[in-house]
Each structure stands twice: as C-alpha cells, then as structure tokens.
C-alpha positions in Angstrom: 92.9 125.2 114.8 96.6 125.3 115.5 98.1 122.2 117.0 100.3 122.6 120.0 103.2 120.2 120.7 105.5 120.3 123.7 108.6 120.1 121.5 109.9 119.8 117.9 110.7 116.2 118.7 107.1 115.5 119.8 105.9 117.1 116.6 108.3 115.1 114.4 107.5 111.8 116.0 103.7 112.4 115.9 104.0 113.2 112.1 105.1 109.7 111.2 104.6 107.5 114.3 102.2 104.7 114.1 102.0 101.2 112.6 100.5 102.2 109.3 102.0 105.6 108.7 105.5 104.2 108.6 104.3 101.4 106.3 102.6 103.9 104.0 105.7 106.1 103.8 108.0 103.2 103.2 105.7 101.8 100.5 105.4 105.1 98.7 109.1 105.6 98.9 109.9 102.2 97.5 107.1 101.8 94.9 106.1 105.4 94.0 102.6 106.7 93.7 99.9 104.2 94.6 96.1 103.8 94.8 94.3 103.0 98.1 93.9 99.3 97.2 97.6 98.9 96.5 98.5 100.6 99.8 96.0 98.4 101.7 97.6 95.3 100.3 101.2 96.4 101.0 100.5 97.7 104.5 98.1 94.9 105.7 95.8 97.7 107.0 92.1 97.5 106.9 90.2 100.3 105.0 89.4 102.3 108.2 93.0 102.2 109.6 94.5 103.0 106.2 92.1 105.9 105.6 92.9 107.3 109.1 96.6 107.1 108.6 96.4 108.6 105.2 94.3 111.5 106.6 96.9 112.2 109.3 99.8 112.1 106.7 97.8 114.5 104.5 97.3 116.8 107.5 101.1 116.9 108.0 101.6 117.4 104.3 103.7 114.2 104.1 101.4 112.6 101.5 99.7 114.1 98.4 96.2 112.9 97.3 95.6 113.3 93.6 92.0 112.7 92.4 91.6 112.2 88.6 88.3 113.3 87.1 87.4 110.1 85.4 85.0 107.2 85.9 85.5 105.1 87.8 87.0 107.5 90.3 90.8 107.2 90.5 92.7 108.5 93.5 96.5 108.2 93.8 98.7 108.9 96.8 102.3 110.0 96.6 104.9 111.5 98.9 105.4 115.2 99.0 108.8 116.8 99.0 108.5 117.1 102.7 107.5 113.4 102.9 110.6 112.3 101.0 112.8 113.9 103.6 111.5 111.4 106.2 113.2 108.5 104.5 116.7 109.1 106.0 115.1 109.5 109.4 113.2 106.2 109.1 116.4 104.6 107.7 118.3 105.6 110.9 115.5 104.3 113.1 115.6 101.0 111.3 119.4 100.7 111.7 119.0 101.6 115.4 116.4 98.9 115.8 118.5 96.3 114.0 121.5 97.1 116.3 119.6 97.3 119.6 116.6 94.9 119.3 116.0 92.3 121.9 116.9 88.7 121.1 113.3 87.6 121.1 112.3 90.1 118.4 112.0 89.0 114.8 111.5 91.4 111.9 109.1 90.4 109.0 110.7 93.0 106.7 114.1 94.7 106.6 113.5 98.2 105.6 117.0 99.4 106.6 117.8 100.1 103.0 115.4 103.1 102.9 117.1 106.4 102.0 
C-alpha cells in the first residue's frame, strides 16, 4: 500500500523522526555496521522499541539488514546510501538545537560533529 504524506517535508521528517531512529542512524554513521545487541546498548532502547525503529528505517530504505547463514544466527544492520545522506541533515538539526535550545536544556551527547 502506498503511503500518502501531505508534503515532502512531512515525508522527510517521518523518515527519521523519533527518539530511537535518530540514535540508530547516528550510531551506524559513527560506528559502522552493528548487530542488534550493540545498537540496543548504544541507543538505550529496549528490544521492542529498537525492533520497531529498525523496521521503520528498513521500510524507508535508510537501513540495510544483512542476515548471515550461520549458527548462531547473525544479523548486521548498516546504513544504505540513502541513509548516509541523512547525516548532514541531522548535523544541521544538531547545530540548530545547540544554538537555539532553552537555558534549562542539557544534552547528554553532542552529536553536532556528524556529517
């Protein structure tokens, strides 16, 4: 079924918006291909939230899922070429947030060096 969005901006934001989707993208951009357990540790997501975010990123063709035919089962996630193009966008959003955040906001991580 074809998804309908009101605008290209709405589509773009829905592709990477969400607490865990941006963390996944940043983790894969910084560290390269990773397994589910590694992503879970870096993103602080529980299994269900991480799986849902990964499924959405797979649906948007932002993330690849590569399953190796070996035992135990090995699955590795990586950014697609399309996914790599999001880094400069997230970098600009980070710079905007640093410049315009409220005084009562503290950042745990500075990901302004992305891209």
